[in-house]
N, CA and C atoms of all chains as a GROMACS GRO file, in nm:
protein
  603
    1MET      N    1   0.084  -0.120   0.000
    1MET     CA    2   0.000   0.000   0.000
    1MET      C    3   0.088   0.125   0.000
    2THR      N    4   0.063   0.211  -0.094
    2THR     CA    5   0.143   0.334  -0.103
    2THR      C    6   0.062   0.454  -0.055
    3PHE      N    7   0.136   0.558  -0.021
    3PHE     CA    8   0.073   0.678   0.036
    3PHE      C    9   0.116   0.803  -0.040
    4PHE      N   10   0.028   0.901  -0.038
    4PHE     CA   11   0.067   1.035  -0.082
    4PHE      C   12   0.122   1.108   0.039
    5ARG      N   13   0.242   1.165   0.023
    5ARG     CA   14   0.296   1.252   0.128
    5ARG      C   15   0.270   1.395   0.083
    6ILE      N   16   0.182   1.463   0.153
    6ILE     CA   17   0.136   1.596   0.110
    6ILE      C   18   0.187   1.700   0.209
    7THR      N   19   0.261   1.799   0.160
    7THR     CA   20   0.312   1.908   0.242
    7THR      C   21   0.257   2.040   0.190
    8LEU      N   22   0.202   2.121   0.280
    8LEU     CA   23   0.152   2.253   0.239
    8LEU      C   24   0.271   2.348   0.226
    9VAL      N   25   0.297   2.394   0.103
    9VAL     CA   26   0.411   2.482   0.078
    9VAL      C   27   0.367   2.627   0.068
   10ARG      N   28   0.250   2.650   0.008
   10ARG     CA   29   0.197   2.786  -0.003
   10ARG      C   30   0.074   2.796   0.086
   11SER      N   31   0.064   2.907   0.158
   11SER     CA   32  -0.049   2.928   0.247
   11SER      C   33  -0.178   2.949   0.168
   12ALA      N   34  -0.290   2.912   0.228
   12ALA     CA   35  -0.421   2.930   0.162
   12ALA      C   36  -0.492   3.056   0.210
   13ILE      N   37  -0.418   3.147   0.276
   13ILE     CA   38  -0.479   3.271   0.325
   13ILE      C   39  -0.534   3.349   0.208
   14GLY      N   40  -0.660   3.393   0.220
   14GLY     CA   41  -0.720   3.475   0.116
   14GLY      C   42  -0.775   3.397  -0.001
   15LEU      N   43  -0.763   3.267   0.003
   15LEU     CA   44  -0.817   3.185  -0.106
   15LEU      C   45  -0.962   3.146  -0.072
   16PRO      N   46  -1.039   3.098  -0.171
   16PRO     CA   47  -1.179   3.068  -0.145
   16PRO      C   48  -1.200   2.968  -0.032
   17ARG      N   49  -1.314   2.977   0.031
   17ARG     CA   50  -1.350   2.890   0.142
   17ARG      C   51  -1.336   2.743   0.103
   18LYS      N   52  -1.376   2.710  -0.020
   18LYS     CA   53  -1.371   2.570  -0.065
   18LYS      C   54  -1.228   2.516  -0.063
   19THR      N   55  -1.134   2.601  -0.106
   19THR     CA   56  -0.994   2.558  -0.108
   19THR      C   57  -0.944   2.530   0.034
   20ARG      N   58  -0.978   2.622   0.125
   20ARG     CA   59  -0.932   2.604   0.263
   20ARG      C   60  -0.999   2.482   0.326
   21ASP      N   61  -1.124   2.457   0.286
   21ASP     CA   62  -1.194   2.340   0.341
   21ASP      C   63  -1.130   2.209   0.294
   22VAL      N   64  -1.076   2.209   0.173
   22VAL     CA   65  -1.008   2.088   0.125
   22VAL      C   66  -0.886   2.060   0.212
   23LEU      N   67  -0.810   2.166   0.245
   23LEU     CA   68  -0.693   2.149   0.332
   23LEU      C   69  -0.736   2.095   0.468
   24LYS      N   70  -0.846   2.149   0.518
   24LYS     CA   71  -0.898   2.104   0.648
   24LYS      C   72  -0.936   1.956   0.640
   25ALA      N   73  -0.999   1.920   0.530
   25ALA     CA   74  -1.043   1.781   0.514
   25ALA      C   75  -0.924   1.687   0.507
   26LEU      N   76  -0.814   1.734   0.447
   26LEU     CA   77  -0.695   1.651   0.439
   26LEU      C   78  -0.618   1.650   0.571
   27GLY      N   79  -0.652   1.742   0.661
   27GLY     CA   80  -0.586   1.745   0.791
   27GLY      C   81  -0.459   1.827   0.793
   28ILE      N   82  -0.443   1.916   0.695
   28ILE     CA   83  -0.325   2.004   0.694
   28ILE      C   84  -0.363   2.132   0.766
   29ARG      N   85  -0.287   2.164   0.874
   29ARG     CA   86  -0.324   2.278   0.957
   29ARG      C   87  -0.245   2.403   0.923
   30LYS      N   88  -0.116   2.388   0.897
   30LYS     CA   89  -0.036   2.507   0.873
   30LYS      C   90   0.068   2.478   0.766
   31ARG      N   91   0.132   2.588   0.722
   31ARG     CA   92   0.232   2.574   0.616
   31ARG      C   93   0.347   2.486   0.664
   32MET      N   94   0.398   2.403   0.574
   32MET     CA   95   0.501   2.304   0.600
   32MET      C   96   0.450   2.188   0.685
   33GLY      N   97   0.320   2.186   0.711
   33GLY     CA   98   0.260   2.070   0.777
   33GLY      C   99   0.250   1.956   0.676
   34THR      N  100   0.276   1.833   0.724
   34THR     CA  101   0.278   1.717   0.634
   34THR      C  102   0.176   1.615   0.678
   35VAL      N  103   0.102   1.560   0.583
   35VAL     CA  104   0.009   1.450   0.613
   35VAL      C  105   0.031   1.338   0.512
   36TYR      N  106  -0.011   1.219   0.552
   36TYR     CA  107  -0.004   1.102   0.464
   36TYR      C  108  -0.145   1.051   0.439
   37HIS      N  109  -0.174   1.020   0.315
   37HIS     CA  110  -0.304   0.963   0.281
   37HIS      C  111  -0.283   0.849   0.182
   38PRO      N  112  -0.357   0.740   0.196
   38PRO     CA  113  -0.341   0.630   0.101
   38PRO      C  114  -0.377   0.674  -0.041
   39VAL      N  115  -0.308   0.615  -0.138
   39VAL     CA  116  -0.333   0.649  -0.279
   39VAL      C  117  -0.472   0.599  -0.316
   40SER      N  118  -0.561   0.693  -0.348
   40SER     CA  119  -0.695   0.657  -0.390
   40SER      C  120  -0.748   0.768  -0.479
   41ALA      N  121  -0.857   0.739  -0.550
   41ALA     CA  122  -0.910   0.837  -0.644
   41ALA      C  123  -0.960   0.961  -0.571
   42ASP      N  124  -1.023   0.944  -0.455
   42ASP     CA  125  -1.077   1.063  -0.387
   42ASP      C  126  -0.968   1.153  -0.331
   43VAL      N  127  -0.861   1.093  -0.278
   43VAL     CA  128  -0.750   1.176  -0.230
   43VAL      C  129  -0.685   1.248  -0.348
   44ALA      N  130  -0.675   1.177  -0.462
   44ALA     CA  131  -0.618   1.240  -0.582
   44ALA      C  132  -0.700   1.360  -0.625
   45GLY      N  133  -0.832   1.347  -0.617
   45GLY     CA  134  -0.919   1.459  -0.652
   45GLY      C  135  -0.900   1.576  -0.558
   46GLN      N  136  -0.880   1.546  -0.430
   46GLN     CA  137  -0.856   1.652  -0.332
   46GLN      C  138  -0.724   1.722  -0.360
   47ILE      N  139  -0.621   1.643  -0.395
   47ILE     CA  140  -0.491   1.703  -0.427
   47ILE      C  141  -0.504   1.793  -0.549
   48MET      N  142  -0.583   1.750  -0.647
   48MET     CA  143  -0.600   1.832  -0.768
   48MET      C  144  -0.662   1.967  -0.734
   49LYS      N  145  -0.742   1.973  -0.630
   49LYS     CA  146  -0.804   2.100  -0.589
   49LYS      C  147  -0.701   2.197  -0.533
   50ILE      N  148  -0.595   2.145  -0.471
   50ILE     CA  149  -0.499   2.231  -0.402
   50ILE      C  150  -0.359   2.214  -0.460
   51LYS      N  151  -0.351   2.174  -0.586
   51LYS     CA  152  -0.221   2.141  -0.646
   51LYS      C  153  -0.124   2.258  -0.650
   52GLU      N  154  -0.174   2.381  -0.650
   52GLU     CA  155  -0.086   2.498  -0.654
   52GLU      C  156  -0.022   2.525  -0.518
   53LEU      N  157  -0.074   2.463  -0.412
   53LEU     CA  158  -0.031   2.498  -0.277
   53LEU      C  159   0.060   2.393  -0.214
   54VAL      N  160   0.061   2.272  -0.269
   54VAL     CA  161   0.126   2.162  -0.199
   54VAL      C  162   0.240   2.101  -0.279
   55ALA      N  163   0.326   2.031  -0.206
   55ALA     CA  164   0.427   1.944  -0.266
   55ALA      C  165   0.385   1.801  -0.235
   56VAL      N  166   0.382   1.716  -0.336
   56VAL     CA  167   0.330   1.580  -0.319
   56VAL      C  168   0.436   1.480  -0.365
   57SER      N  169   0.450   1.371  -0.288
   57SER     CA  170   0.532   1.260  -0.334
   57SER      C  171   0.463   1.130  -0.295
   58GLU      N  172   0.500   1.024  -0.364
   58GLU     CA  173   0.441   0.894  -0.335
   58GLU      C  174   0.541   0.814  -0.254
   59VAL      N  175   0.499   0.765  -0.137
   59VAL     CA  176   0.591   0.692  -0.049
   59VAL      C  177   0.531   0.556  -0.012
   60GLU      N  178   0.620   0.465   0.030
   60GLU     CA  179   0.577   0.329   0.063
   60GLU      C  180   0.512   0.322   0.201
   61LYS      N  181   0.566   0.407   0.292
   61LYS     CA  182   0.524   0.396   0.431
   61LYS      C  183   0.482   0.532   0.484
   62ALA      N  184   0.372   0.534   0.560
   62ALA     CA  185   0.327   0.659   0.620
   62ALA      C  186   0.398   0.678   0.754
   63LEU      N  187   0.470   0.789   0.770
   63LEU     CA  188   0.541   0.815   0.895
   63LEU      C  189   0.446   0.880   0.995
   64THR      N  190   0.471   0.852   1.124
   64THR     CA  191   0.392   0.920   1.227
   64THR      C  192   0.449   1.059   1.248
   65LYS      N  193   0.379   1.138   1.328
   65LYS     CA  194   0.423   1.274   1.357
   65LYS      C  195   0.561   1.274   1.424
   66GLN      N  196   0.582   1.177   1.516
   66GLN     CA  197   0.709   1.169   1.588
   66GLN      C  198   0.823   1.135   1.492
   67GLU      N  199   0.796   1.043   1.400
   67GLU     CA  200   0.900   1.004   1.304
   67GLU      C  201   0.935   1.120   1.210
   68GLU      N  202   0.831   1.197   1.171
   68GLU     CA  203   0.854   1.317   1.089
   68GLU      C  204   0.948   1.412   1.162
   69LYS      N  205   0.919   1.433   1.291
   69LYS     CA  206   0.998   1.526   1.373
   69LYS      C  207   1.141   1.477   1.384
   70ALA      N  208   1.156   1.345   1.410
   70ALA     CA  209   1.290   1.288   1.426
   70ALA      C  210   1.371   1.305   1.297
   71LYS      N  211   1.302   1.296   1.183
   71LYS     CA  212   1.371   1.305   1.056
   71LYS      C  213   1.436   1.441   1.033
   72ARG      N  214   1.370   1.547   1.082
   72ARG     CA  215   1.426   1.679   1.055
   72ARG      C  216   1.502   1.737   1.174
   73THR      N  217   1.510   1.662   1.287
   73THR     CA  218   1.588   1.708   1.402
   73THR      C  219   1.735   1.673   1.381
   74PRO      N  220   1.824   1.770   1.394
   74PRO     CA  221   1.965   1.739   1.376
   74PRO      C  222   2.021   1.658   1.494
   75ASP      N  223   2.134   1.594   1.469
   75ASP     CA  224   2.201   1.515   1.572
   75ASP      C  225   2.238   1.606   1.690
   76ALA      N  226   2.221   1.556   1.815
   76ALA     CA  227   2.242   1.638   1.934
   76ALA      C  228   2.388   1.683   1.946
   77GLY      N  229   2.483   1.604   1.893
   77GLY     CA  230   2.623   1.642   1.900
   77GLY      C  231   2.693   1.589   2.024
   78TYR      N  232   2.621   1.516   2.108
   78TYR     CA  233   2.684   1.458   2.227
   78TYR      C  234   2.608   1.330   2.262
   79TYR      N  235   2.668   1.249   2.348
   79TYR     CA  236   2.595   1.134   2.400
   79TYR      C  237   2.626   1.122   2.548
   80ILE      N  238   2.534   1.059   2.625
   80ILE     CA  239   2.548   1.053   2.770
   80ILE      C  240   2.616   0.922   2.809
   81GLU      N  241   2.732   0.930   2.873
   81GLU     CA  242   2.803   0.810   2.916
   81GLU      C  243   2.738   0.752   3.041
   82THR      N  244   2.725   0.837   3.144
   82THR     CA  245   2.658   0.794   3.267
   82THR      C  246   2.564   0.904   3.312
   83ARG      N  247   2.457   0.864   3.377
   83ARG     CA  248   2.362   0.963   3.424
   83ARG      C  249   2.399   1.007   3.566
   84ALA      N  250   2.357   1.126   3.602
   84ALA     CA  251   2.393   1.183   3.733
   84ALA      C  252   2.346   1.094   3.847
   85GLY      N  253   2.228   1.035   3.832
   85GLY     CA  254   2.173   0.950   3.936
   85GLY      C  255   2.262   0.829   3.961
   86GLU      N  256   2.313   0.771   3.851
   86GLU     CA  257   2.400   0.654   3.865
   86GLU      C  258   2.531   0.692   3.934
   87GLN      N  259   2.584   0.811   3.902
   87GLN     CA  260   2.706   0.859   3.963
   87GLN      C  261   2.691   0.874   4.114
   88ARG      N  262   2.574   0.926   4.156
   88ARG     CA  263   2.553   0.956   4.297
   88ARG      C  264   2.557   0.828   4.381
   89GLU      N  265   2.510   0.720   4.322
   89GLU     CA  266   2.507   0.594   4.396
   89GLU      C  267   2.647   0.544   4.431
   90LEU      N  268   2.748   0.586   4.354
   90LEU     CA  269   2.884   0.541   4.378
   90LEU      C  270   2.945   0.605   4.502
   91TYR      N  271   2.897   0.726   4.540
   91TYR     CA  272   2.958   0.796   4.655
   91TYR      C  273   2.920   0.730   4.784
   92MET      N  274   1.166   6.346   0.611
   92MET     CA  275   1.115   6.292   0.485
   92MET      C  276   1.096   6.140   0.491
   93LEU      N  277   1.163   6.079   0.591
   93LEU     CA  278   1.148   5.934   0.599
   93LEU      C  279   1.053   5.896   0.710
   94GLY      N  280   1.018   5.770   0.718
   94GLY     CA  281   0.930   5.723   0.823
   94GLY      C  282   0.797   5.677   0.768
   95PRO      N  283   0.712   5.622   0.856
   95PRO     CA  284   0.586   5.562   0.806
   95PRO      C  285   0.486   5.664   0.757
   96PHE      N  286   0.495   5.791   0.801
   96PHE     CA  287   0.392   5.889   0.762
   96PHE      C  288   0.445   5.994   0.666
   97ARG      N  289   0.551   5.960   0.596
   97ARG     CA  290   0.609   6.057   0.502
   97ARG      C  291   0.512   6.085   0.388
   98ALA      N  292   0.523   6.207   0.336
   98ALA     CA  293   0.435   6.245   0.226
   98ALA      C  294   0.488   6.186   0.096
   99SER      N  295   0.403   6.108   0.031
   99SER     CA  296   0.440   6.053  -0.099
   99SER      C  297   0.315   6.054  -0.186
  100ALA      N  298   0.333   6.039  -0.313
  100ALA     CA  299   0.220   6.050  -0.406
  100ALA      C  300   0.104   5.956  -0.371
  101PRO      N  301   0.129   5.828  -0.341
  101PRO     CA  302   0.015   5.740  -0.306
  101PRO      C  303  -0.056   5.783  -0.179
  102ARG      N  304   0.021   5.838  -0.080
  102ARG     CA  305  -0.041   5.875   0.047
  102ARG      C  306  -0.122   6.003   0.035
  103LEU      N  307  -0.074   6.097  -0.043
  103LEU     CA  308  -0.144   6.226  -0.054
  103LEU      C  309  -0.261   6.218  -0.150
  104GLY      N  310  -0.248   6.144  -0.255
  104GLY     CA  311  -0.349   6.149  -0.361
  104GLY      C  312  -0.451   6.038  -0.355
  105GLY      N  313  -0.450   5.955  -0.250
  105GLY     CA  314  -0.549   5.848  -0.244
  105GLY      C  315  -0.503   5.729  -0.326
  106LEU      N  316  -0.591   5.682  -0.415
  106LEU     CA  317  -0.564   5.557  -0.485
  106LEU      C  318  -0.463   5.577  -0.597
  107LEU      N  319  -0.341   5.545  -0.568
  107LEU     CA  320  -0.238   5.548  -0.673
  107LEU      C  321  -0.145   5.431  -0.646
  108TRP      N  322  -0.170   5.323  -0.715
  108TRP     CA  323  -0.089   5.203  -0.694
  108TRP      C  324   0.009   5.193  -0.808
  109LYS      N  325   0.130   5.159  -0.773
  109LYS     CA  326   0.232   5.151  -0.877
  109LYS      C  327   0.264   5.005  -0.904
  110ILE      N  328   0.178   4.942  -0.981
  110ILE     CA  329   0.206   4.806  -1.025
  110ILE      C  330   0.266   4.815  -1.164
  111PRO      N  331   0.388   4.769  -1.184
  111PRO     CA  332   0.449   4.777  -1.316
  111PRO      C  333   0.365   4.702  -1.419
  112TRP      N  334   0.366   4.749  -1.542
  112TRP     CA  335   0.277   4.689  -1.642
  112TRP      C  336   0.329   4.555  -1.691
  113ARG      N  337   0.458   4.527  -1.671
  113ARG     CA  338   0.511   4.397  -1.714
  113ARG      C  339   0.588   4.334  -1.600
  114LEU      N  340   0.612   4.203  -1.616
  114LEU     CA  341   0.686   4.129  -1.515
  114LEU      C  342   0.836   4.147  -1.537
  115SER      N  343   0.913   4.138  -1.430
  115SER     CA  344   1.058   4.139  -1.443
  115SER      C  345   1.105   3.999  -1.481
  116ALA      N  346   1.230   3.989  -1.520
  116ALA     CA  347   1.286   3.860  -1.560
  116ALA      C  348   1.280   3.761  -1.444
  117MET      N  349   1.303   3.812  -1.321
  117MET     CA  350   1.300   3.724  -1.203
  117MET      C  351   1.158   3.674  -1.177
  118GLN      N  352   1.062   3.765  -1.191
  118GLN     CA  353   0.922   3.725  -1.170
  118GLN      C  354   0.882   3.619  -1.271
  119LYS      N  355   0.928   3.636  -1.395
  119LYS     CA  356   0.895   3.538  -1.499
  119LYS      C  357   0.960   3.403  -1.468
  120ALA      N  358   1.083   3.409  -1.417
  120ALA     CA  359   1.152   3.284  -1.382
  120ALA      C  360   1.076   3.211  -1.272
  121ARG      N  361   1.031   3.288  -1.171
  121ARG     CA  362   0.956   3.225  -1.061
  121ARG      C  363   0.822   3.173  -1.110
  122GLN      N  364   0.759   3.244  -1.203
  122GLN     CA  365   0.633   3.198  -1.261
  122GLN      C  366   0.652   3.063  -1.330
  123ARG      N  367   0.760   3.049  -1.407
  123ARG     CA  368   0.788   2.922  -1.472
  123ARG      C  369   0.811   2.812  -1.369
  124LYS      N  370   0.881   2.848  -1.262
  124LYS     CA  371   0.909   2.750  -1.156
  124LYS      C  372   0.778   2.701  -1.094
  125ARG      N  373   0.685   2.794  -1.069
  125ARG     CA  374   0.556   2.756  -1.011
  125ARG      C  375   0.477   2.668  -1.107
  126LEU      N  376   0.480   2.703  -1.237
  126LEU     CA  377   0.408   2.621  -1.335
  126LEU      C  378   0.464   2.479  -1.335
  127ARG      N  379   0.596   2.469  -1.330
  127ARG     CA  380   0.659   2.335  -1.330
  127ARG      C  381   0.625   2.259  -1.203
  128ALA      N  382   0.615   2.332  -1.090
  128ALA     CA  383   0.580   2.265  -0.963
  128ALA      C  384   0.442   2.203  -0.972
  129VAL      N  385   0.347   2.276  -1.032
  129VAL     CA  386   0.212   2.221  -1.048
  129VAL      C  387   0.215   2.101  -1.142
  130ASP      N  388   0.292   2.113  -1.251
  130ASP     CA  389   0.306   1.999  -1.344
  130ASP      C  390   0.360   1.876  -1.271
  131HIS      N  391   0.454   1.901  -1.181
  131HIS     CA  392   0.515   1.790  -1.108
  131HIS      C  393   0.413   1.722  -1.017
  132VAL      N  394   0.333   1.802  -0.947
  132VAL     CA  395   0.229   1.745  -0.859
  132VAL      C  396   0.134   1.658  -0.940
  133VAL      N  397   0.090   1.711  -1.055
  133VAL     CA  398  -0.003   1.636  -1.140
  133VAL      C  399   0.063   1.506  -1.187
  134ALA      N  400   0.190   1.514  -1.224
  134ALA     CA  401   0.261   1.395  -1.272
  134ALA      C  402   0.272   1.289  -1.163
  135VAL      N  403   0.302   1.333  -1.040
  135VAL     CA  404   0.315   1.238  -0.928
  135VAL      C  405   0.182   1.169  -0.902
  136VAL      N  406   0.074   1.248  -0.899
  136VAL     CA  407  -0.060   1.192  -0.873
  136VAL      C  408  -0.096   1.095  -0.985
  137ASP      N  409  -0.068   1.136  -1.110
  137ASP     CA  410  -0.100   1.051  -1.224
  137ASP      C  411  -0.027   0.918  -1.217
  138LYS      N  412   0.102   0.923  -1.184
  138LYS     CA  413   0.183   0.802  -1.179
  138LYS      C  414   0.134   0.708  -1.067
  139ALA      N  415   0.102   0.769  -0.951
  139ALA     CA  416   0.056   0.689  -0.838
  139ALA      C  417  -0.075   0.619  -0.871
  140LEU      N  418  -0.166   0.689  -0.936
  140LEU     CA  419  -0.295   0.629  -0.971
  140LEU      C  420  -0.278   0.524  -1.081
  141ALA      N  421  -0.188   0.554  -1.175
  141ALA     CA  422  -0.169   0.461  -1.288
  141ALA      C  423  -0.118   0.326  -1.241
  142THR      N  424  -0.028   0.326  -1.139
  142THR     CA  425   0.023   0.199  -1.088
  142THR      C  426  -0.087   0.118  -1.020
  143LYS      N  427  -0.186   0.186  -0.966
  143LYS     CA  428  -0.298   0.116  -0.903
  143LYS      C  429  -0.407   0.082  -1.005
  144GLY      N  430  -0.396   0.142  -1.124
  144GLY     CA  431  -0.494   0.115  -1.228
  144GLY      C  432  -0.624   0.189  -1.211
  145ILE      N  433  -0.621   0.302  -1.140
  145ILE     CA  434  -0.743   0.382  -1.125
  145ILE      C  435  -0.716   0.522  -1.181
  146THR      N  436  -0.821   0.597  -1.193
  146THR     CA  437  -0.805   0.735  -1.238
  146THR      C  438  -0.918   0.818  -1.181
  147THR      N  439  -0.910   0.948  -1.201
  147THR     CA  440  -1.015   1.036  -1.150
  147THR      C  441  -1.040   1.147  -1.251
  148LYS      N  442  -1.165   1.197  -1.249
  148LYS     CA  443  -1.211   1.285  -1.357
  148LYS      C  444  -1.130   1.415  -1.364
  149SER      N  445  -1.104   1.476  -1.247
  149SER     CA  446  -1.036   1.605  -1.249
  149SER      C  447  -0.896   1.592  -1.308
  150LEU      N  448  -0.831   1.478  -1.278
  150LEU     CA  449  -0.696   1.454  -1.331
  150LEU      C  450  -0.701   1.436  -1.482
  151GLU      N  451  -0.798   1.357  -1.530
  151GLU     CA  452  -0.809   1.333  -1.675
  151GLU      C  453  -0.838   1.462  -1.750
  152ARG      N  454  -0.927   1.543  -1.692
  152ARG     CA  455  -0.960   1.672  -1.756
  152ARG      C  456  -0.837   1.760  -1.765
  153TRP      N  457  -0.763   1.767  -1.656
  153TRP     CA  458  -0.642   1.850  -1.655
  153TRP      C  459  -0.545   1.803  -1.761
  154LYS      N  460  -0.528   1.671  -1.771
  154LYS     CA  461  -0.429   1.619  -1.866
  154LYS      C  462  -0.469   1.646  -2.010
  155THR      N  463  -0.600   1.637  -2.041
  155THR     CA  464  -0.642   1.659  -2.179
  155THR      C  465  -0.648   1.808  -2.213
  156GLU      N  466  -0.687   1.891  -2.118
  156GLU     CA  467  -0.711   2.032  -2.151
  156GLU      C  468  -0.591   2.123  -2.130
  157MET      N  469  -0.514   2.097  -2.024
  157MET     CA  470  -0.412   2.194  -1.987
  157MET      C  471  -0.277   2.163  -2.050
  158PRO      N  472  -0.211   2.264  -2.106
  158PRO     CA  473  -0.075   2.244  -2.156
  158PRO      C  474   0.023   2.241  -2.039
  159THR      N  475   0.134   2.170  -2.055
  159THR     CA  476   0.238   2.175  -1.951
  159THR      C  477   0.320   2.302  -1.972
  160GLU      N  478   0.410   2.326  -1.877
  160GLU     CA  479   0.489   2.450  -1.883
  160GLU      C  480   0.566   2.456  -2.014
  161GLN      N  481   0.620   2.341  -2.058
  161GLN     CA  482   0.701   2.339  -2.181
  161GLN      C  483   0.617   2.363  -2.306
  162GLU      N  484   0.491   2.318  -2.301
  162GLU     CA  485   0.405   2.334  -2.418
  162GLU      C  486   0.346   2.474  -2.429
  163MET      N  487   0.349   2.549  -2.320
  163MET     CA  488   0.284   2.680  -2.321
  163MET      C  489   0.366   2.782  -2.400
  164LEU      N  490   0.294   2.876  -2.462
  164LEU     CA  491   0.360   2.987  -2.529
  164LEU      C  492   0.398   3.090  -2.423
  165PRO      N  493   0.509   3.162  -2.445
  165PRO     CA  494   0.546   3.266  -2.348
  165PRO      C  495   0.433   3.365  -2.326
  166LYS      N  496   0.358   3.393  -2.432
  166LYS     CA  497   0.245   3.485  -2.423
  166LYS      C  498   0.145   3.440  -2.316
  167ASP      N  499   0.120   3.308  -2.311
  167ASP     CA  500   0.022   3.257  -2.215
  167ASP      C  501   0.080   3.242  -2.075
  168LYS      N  502   0.214   3.230  -2.067
  168LYS     CA  503   0.274   3.216  -1.934
  168LYS      C  504   0.270   3.348  -1.858
  169TYR      N  505   0.292   3.458  -1.930
  169TYR     CA  506   0.314   3.586  -1.860
  169TYR      C  507   0.202   3.686  -1.879
  170THR      N  508   0.110   3.661  -1.970
  170THR     CA  509   0.000   3.756  -1.990
  170THR      C  510  -0.133   3.682  -1.990
  171ILE      N  511  -0.240   3.759  -1.978
  171ILE     CA  512  -0.374   3.703  -1.966
  171ILE      C  513  -0.467   3.786  -2.053
  172PHE      N  514  -0.569   3.722  -2.107
  172PHE     CA  515  -0.666   3.793  -2.191
  172PHE      C  516  -0.746   3.893  -2.107
  173ASP      N  517  -0.766   4.011  -2.166
  173ASP     CA  518  -0.852   4.111  -2.102
  173ASP      C  519  -0.920   4.191  -2.212
  174ARG      N  520  -1.054   4.187  -2.217
  174ARG     CA  521  -1.123   4.250  -2.329
  174ARG      C  522  -1.116   4.401  -2.323
  175LYS      N  523  -1.079   4.458  -2.205
  175LYS     CA  524  -1.078   4.602  -2.192
  175LYS      C  525  -0.945   4.664  -2.236
  176GLU      N  526  -0.844   4.581  -2.257
  176GLU     CA  527  -0.713   4.634  -2.295
  176GLU      C  528  -0.707   4.655  -2.446
  177LYS      N  529  -0.626   4.750  -2.485
  177LYS     CA  530  -0.614   4.782  -2.628
  177LYS      C  531  -0.561   4.661  -2.707
  178THR      N  532  -0.465   4.590  -2.646
  178THR     CA  533  -0.406   4.475  -2.715
  178THR      C  534  -0.472   4.344  -2.672
  179TYR      N  535  -0.579   4.351  -2.595
  179TYR     CA  536  -0.650   4.236  -2.540
  179TYR      C  537  -0.564   4.151  -2.448
  180ARG      N  538  -0.456   4.208  -2.398
  180ARG     CA  539  -0.368   4.133  -2.309
  180ARG      C  540  -0.322   4.222  -2.196
  181LYS      N  541  -0.312   4.166  -2.076
  181LYS     CA  542  -0.247   4.238  -1.966
  181LYS      C  543  -0.158   4.140  -1.891
  182GLY      N  544  -0.067   4.192  -1.810
  182GLY     CA  545   0.026   4.106  -1.737
  182GLY      C  546  -0.048   4.014  -1.643
  183ILE      N  547   0.003   3.891  -1.630
  183ILE     CA  548  -0.067   3.793  -1.546
  183ILE      C  549  -0.063   3.834  -1.399
  184HIS      N  550   0.031   3.923  -1.363
  184HIS     CA  551   0.040   3.967  -1.224
  184HIS      C  552  -0.074   4.060  -1.186
  185LYS      N  553  -0.160   4.096  -1.281
  185LYS     CA  554  -0.280   4.174  -1.248
  185LYS      C  555  -0.393   4.082  -1.200
  186LEU      N  556  -0.376   3.953  -1.219
  186LEU     CA  557  -0.477   3.856  -1.176
  186LEU      C  558  -0.469   3.838  -1.025
  187PRO      N  559  -0.580   3.855  -0.953
  187PRO     CA  560  -0.574   3.838  -0.808
  187PRO      C  561  -0.523   3.698  -0.770
  188LYS      N  562  -0.435   3.694  -0.669
  188LYS     CA  563  -0.374   3.569  -0.619
  188LYS      C  564  -0.299   3.495  -0.730
  189TRP      N  565  -0.238   3.568  -0.820
  189TRP     CA  566  -0.186   3.504  -0.941
  189TRP      C  567  -0.077   3.401  -0.913
  190THR      N  568  -0.010   3.407  -0.797
  190THR     CA  569   0.093   3.306  -0.771
  190THR      C  570   0.035   3.177  -0.715
  191ARG      N  571  -0.096   3.177  -0.686
  191ARG     CA  572  -0.154   3.057  -0.626
  191ARG      C  573  -0.275   3.006  -0.701
  192VAL      N  574  -0.297   3.053  -0.823
  192VAL     CA  575  -0.405   2.998  -0.905
  192VAL      C  576  -0.348   2.956  -1.040
  193SER      N  577  -0.416   2.860  -1.102
  193SER     CA  578  -0.372   2.814  -1.234
  193SER      C  579  -0.448   2.891  -1.340
  194GLN      N  580  -0.374   2.963  -1.422
  194GLN     CA  581  -0.435   3.039  -1.532
  194GLN      C  582  -0.349   3.009  -1.655
  195ARG      N  583  -0.390   2.907  -1.733
  195ARG     CA  584  -0.304   2.863  -1.844
  195ARG      C  585  -0.368   2.885  -1.979
  196LEU      N  586  -0.502   2.884  -1.986
  196LEU     CA  587  -0.568   2.894  -2.116
  196LEU      C  588  -0.628   3.032  -2.135
  197ASN      N  589  -0.631   3.075  -2.261
  197ASN     CA  590  -0.691   3.202  -2.297
  197ASN      C  591  -0.782   3.178  -2.417
  198PRO      N  592  -0.874   3.272  -2.446
  198PRO     CA  593  -0.965   3.249  -2.559
  198PRO      C  594  -0.887   3.228  -2.688
  199PRO      N  595  -0.926   3.132  -2.773
  199PRO     CA  596  -0.853   3.110  -2.897
  199PRO      C  597  -0.858   3.234  -2.986
  200GLY      N  598  -0.747   3.264  -3.047
  200GLY     CA  599  -0.740   3.380  -3.135
  200GLY      C  600  -0.694   3.507  -3.067
  201PHE      N  601  -0.690   3.505  -2.933
  201PHE     CA  602  -0.643   3.623  -2.861
  201PHE      C  603  -0.513   3.592  -2.788
   0.00000   0.00000   0.00000
């Protein structure tokens, strides 16, 4: 099963109510917000309504919100060898 | 003379908007980029549906009626039909929300 990965790139501010309602129906709340929907004729029709506003790609797996976040979070740059609590037990 | 309340022609005389009559080269480049972005979205949706063997009416209509960015004439990319203009054409940037709507076809012969 494949999915459409839909990202809102252009804001729908000032556009007709119908256009904004399509975004609402797809579950896109704000610009750069990403949603996944299974490939189907009705989702394709919805994408055609907002094709000027979104970036779309076809993916194999739908990521959760947490996985999306992890994907764009940079590496922390450090790792924890021992925790403070463990250290305290040694004293 | 500077600041938010400075006297200038638009502020003193009421409605005087200075929208240039033609697009700059950069605006035209961005317009082409937007047209290609829409073409790309349509292509992705078309490919995804084709692999599943389904289709939808709005997609089929778009594919038969609308030219792609490469097929469009420069005239249609940057200008739009207007019956009130002397040359029947005005810059596409006069179209409200022109960066977020698809305006590709014009009346035949104009």
